[in-house]
N, C-alpha and C positions, 0 to 999 in steps of 0.2 A: 555658108550654109542657109536653106530658106530660110524665110521669117517664120514661118509657122514654125518650125523645130524650135525654135527662140523661145518659146511657151510651153514648153515641152517639160512635164516632170516627171518622176518616182519617187514612190516610197517604199520605204522597207521599216518592216515592223514585226516583232515577235510575237506581237497583240492586235487582233482585229475579234471580231466578232465571226462566230462561226453556229454550224445548228447546234454543237456539241454544247460551247461553252458561248452562249449568248449576248452577254453582258459584256464578256471580256474584250479591253480595246474598246469600247465604245466612244471615249477620247478621242483615240485614232480615227475611226468610223466620223467622228464628227469634224474633224480636222480635213479630212477627205472630203466632205460634203461642203465645207467651207471655200475652200481654196480650188477644189477643180473646176468650178464654171468658168473661172477667168484663166484658165490653162487650155490650150490646144489640146493637148493630150494629158492625161495620169494615170500612170499603172503601178497599181499595190501591189508589192511583194509579201505575203503574208506568210512568215518563216517560220513556222508552226512547229514549238518544239514537244516533241510526240518522244515522252520519257519511259521504258522499259527498264527492265535487269538484264543487264549484259555484261559479261565478261569481257576481258581484252579482244581474244579470239574471235567471239560472236561479234563483239563491236565492229569490226574491222571487217568482216563478211556483211552485216546488216548495211553499213554504210558502201562497201564494193554495190553490193545489189540495189541499194537507192539511187548510186552514183548513175545506172543505168536505167532506173525508171524514170529516176526526177524530170529529165527531158520530156519524155511523153506526156506528165502531168500537165507540164505551162501551156494552158488553156484559157488563155482569160474568160472573164463572166464580168457580166455588167455588175457595177457597186452604184455606190451613192454618189450623187453630184455630175454623172455621165461619167467617170473614171472605171477604168475596168481592174480588175480585181485576180491574182495568179496566188493558187493558195499550194504552199508547198512543205512539205512535210520534213521535219528536220528530225533525223533518230539522233536521239540523244541516252548514253546511259544515265542512270540514277545517279543524283546527288554529285555529277559533272560541276566542278568549279565554274565560274564564270571566267577565269582566262582560258581554257580550254572549250568550255561554250561558246565562245565568240570566236574561235579559230573553226568549230564546227558548223557554225550558223555559214562562215564565210567559205568553208572548204562546200557545202553542199547547197549551196545559191549558186556558185560558180559551176558546180556538176549541173544545174537544172538551166541555167543560163547555155551549156554548151560549151564552157570554158570561152562565150564572149563575154563584153562589156554590159553593163546596164546602158541602154541606148536611149540615155538622159541627158541634155546637158545642168540641169540639176536634179539633183538625188537628195530627199530628205529622210532620215531615218529617225527612227523612234527607241528612247534610251539607249545611253551612249555603249554600253554592253548587254546583249548581241549586237543589238539590230546598227548600230552607227559603225562599229568594226565591219562588219558586213559588207554595209553599203559603202565607206572609205575602198574597202580593198575589192569592191567590185565594180566600183565606177569608173566610166571612161576618165582616161587622164587629165581630158578638158573641161570634166566635168566640175561643178561647184556643188561640194556637199557639205549639208547643213544636218543638226540633231537637236531633237528636240528631248528632254530629259524629263520625266514623270515619276521614277522610280522612287518608292517610299521606302527602299529598302538599300541605298546609297550604301549607307555604314558598312554593311554586310558584305557589298562587292568591292568596295575599297582596302578592307579588311585583309584580301588575297593578294600577295605580292606579287602574280603574276597579272592579277587583273589591272590592280592600280598603274602598272606598266604601261597595259596597253591603253589604260583610258587616259593616261598621262599623253602618250604620242596620239590620241585620237585628236585631245582638246589641241595639240600643235598642228595636225594636220589640216584640220577641217576650216570652213570656211567660215563659217556661224556656227554658233554654239548655244542653244536657247535652255534657261529653267522654264518651267509654269509656274514658281512662285517662288518665293524668299527659302523656305525652307530646305529646297532644292538647290537653291544659289548660296545659301550660305554654308552647307554641307561642302560646296566645292570650289568655293573660293577659300576656304579655310585649309581646305587638303592640297590643294593647288593655285596658290595663290600669286604664282607666276603667271599664270594662265588669265587672271581676276579681269582683265580687260575685252577677254572674249567672250566671255560668258555673260548673253543677254537676257535678258526677259520677254518673252512672249507666252501669252497663257494658254489654256486650253479655250476654244472657242465654244459660244452656249447658240442656242437657237430662240428666237424671243417670237418666232412667228405664230405659234399656234397659243391660243389663252383659252381657259375654261368657259365652258357656257354661260355660269352662274358664277358670282363671288362667293367666297367660303363664309357660312354662316355662322357656324360653330365648330368647336374643336374635339367632333367625336372621333372620327376615323381618323386614326392612327394610320404611316405608311413609315415602314424601311427598307431601304432599296441598297442592297451592297452583299458583301460577302458572309457568310455567318461563319467569321474566326473569332477568336478573342479580341485580335486586335480593333474589332467593330465596336466591341463594346456592348453587343447583341444579347448577353447572359444577362448583363445589370439592365438590359431595355425590358426585356419581360418582366424580369420582380418588378421594376418600377412601374410598368405597367399594371401590373396586378394592383401596386398597391393604389394606384389613383381609378380602377374599374372598382374598387372595393366601396369609393365615394363616389362612382358615378357607373351605372351600372349600363349606361349607353354608350361606353368607349368601346370600339374595336380596333385592333392591330392586326395591318396584314403585312406580312414578312416575305420580301421579293427577293431571292437569291438563296444562293447554296454554297454548300462549305461540311467542313469536318464537325462542326457543331450541330447541323440539323438535328440527327438522333437524338441529342442531349436536350435539346430545346422544344421537341417534340413532348418526350417527355415529361419536362418540367413543366409544362403547358398542361398536360393531363393530370398533374399531381396538383396543380394551382387550380385543377376544376374549369379551364377556361377555354375547352375545346371548341365551344361555339361561338368565341369574342377572338379566338387567335387565327388568323389563315396564313398558310405557308404554300407561296405560289411555286417556289423553285426558281431557278433561272430565268428571267427574261430577254428578250431584245431590249435595244433600246429604244425603239418607239413603244412597244408595250410599257415600257416603265414609264414614259412619259404622259401616256393614257392615263397611266394609274395614278401621277402626280395631278392632273388635272379631275380626278374623279375623289380621291380625298381631302381631308381637313389640315391632316399637319406633318409633313415631315420630320421624324424623330432621328436622329443621325447622332450616334454619343460613342463617336471613332476615339478610340486612344491618340491616334496620329494619322495627317493627312499632308498631302505636301502641296495639295491645291481646291478640291472639295467639291467637284463638278457637278455633284449630286445635289448639292446646298444649293450653287446657283442654276441648277437647272428647274428646283422646286420652286425658287422664288419668279422664275420666267413664267414660269405654269400659274402662276398666280396663288401660290400655296406658303402659309407663316410656315417657319422653321423653327426648329429646337435642337441646337447642334451645339455640341461640345467646343471649345478654343482648342484645338487640338494642331495647331500648325497654321495650315492653308485656309479656312473659315475666318479666322483673326483679318487676314488681309484681303481676301477676296470680299468680306460684308464691311471693310473698314468705312465708318463713316456712315452706315444706313444698320448698324446693328439693332436698333429697338425698330425702326421701320419694318426690317425683315421680321423681325420674330425675336426672340430668346439666345441668347449665349450663354453656356455654364460651363463649370472648371472642370478638367478631366478631375475626375474622383471613382476609387472602385467602389463605389459604393451604390445602390438605386436610389438613394433617396435624392441625390443632386440632380436626379430626372424628373424624378415626379413635382421635388418642390419647385423646379424652372417652369416645369409645366403650369403650375399652379398659378406662378406669377405671371406666366403669358396669359391666362386666361382669365387673369384678373383685369388684364388693361387689355383684352381682344373685345370688339374689336378698333376703339375708337383710339387707342395709344398705338396703332400699327400704322404704315403709308405702306403697303403693298406698290401703289401703281410709282410712287416715288423711287421705293427699290428698284423697281424691275428697269426705270428711266436710267437710274444710275448703273447700273450691272450692264445694261445693254451698250453703253457706251464705254463700258472696259472692256468686254468679253462678249459681243457679239459677234456673228458668223461674217459682216462685212469688215469690222475693226480689225480683225485677228488676220482676214483674206490679206486686206491691205498690207497688214505690217510683214507677211510673207512675201507679197510680191515684189515690195520694196528689197527686200533683200535678194530675193530667185534670180528678177528680169530687172534688175537696177536701170538699165538702158531702155528698155520700153516702157518701164513706168515714169521714168521722166520725159520722154516721149509722150505719153501720156497726158502729164501736167501740161505741157507747153502745149499741147492740143486746146485743153480748159481753158490755158490763160487766154488764148489765141481767140476765144470763145467769146469767151467773157469783155474782152475788149471790144470785140465788133460787136456784140450786144449794147 
């Protein structure tokens, strides 16, 4: 095999930002942006789950048609980091369980590839099912396959017998398996103790390159970035904002995201008389969300559960204080710098926990925080270069060892 091919990689993922869902899979895009520059080539296969109401007969007919059309759609376009992106529609019956869904992604990716394996010596997938399974079954026999797990709903996946069986086999066969944080790793090691030694930890990468023009001088402009769903605590966020704005009319809230609760939230904002103070932007692309972080004063993130909490780290990277719940991931990502970065609050089913946390944070702002220190610590943990190097050491061990020997020789020569 020629030397250039030794640093080729492919990424298989069900989540990646698209025109319709610009924020979904932002963490996968960040991983591509971080790792692609150190590779000779990277191709991202976005196996996008297209759900519709289909019975058994129509499912077979739709999938047969897709098998014919999918190879025609394999037209790579440029994406971040110099990588190429292939967007594939995976036709999916509504409420399909995770085992059949994984096999569905496997079949339809194979159809799109014309029955040929993914032409890369390294294949890295996101989420065990369906991404990991589809990657494993479509990789070359000599390829090394890796999986990163992010899913916050692993318990639902593993509760389904077929899905659990596939996940067990996946863990057995892949060359490396990574959890983005302790919440994910704890679920997997409890469920599959016999695979404990294979489950490692590599976090999501975060860019620390772009800084805000001026430091935050007050905490008036609140920002929420995420899905508008019960699990994100957005209903309590609106109530807490109303409580705080009653004491300080200068407060504003921007809600960047979309979801099932949007109509309900808009109605509640109207009932509270806050139309002029609360702005709904809908879902925004990752770059726009980062720009908003550099334009607002405080990220309020009252999620009920997070496996990592990428948005929280991105906010600190943008020089923004945070008010975030202890919902799993943030306790790990912010360990040792909780007070330097902002305020952590308990997950409670009320608005007062958020509003009380805000006033505590405001009482000690700005001298009770140390955002530059928090940024330095987080960059050492989650910066692009740190996370990319962790992947390269596993993807290309021979090339990485060779680079290390070159560096040692150069140092000795100096």
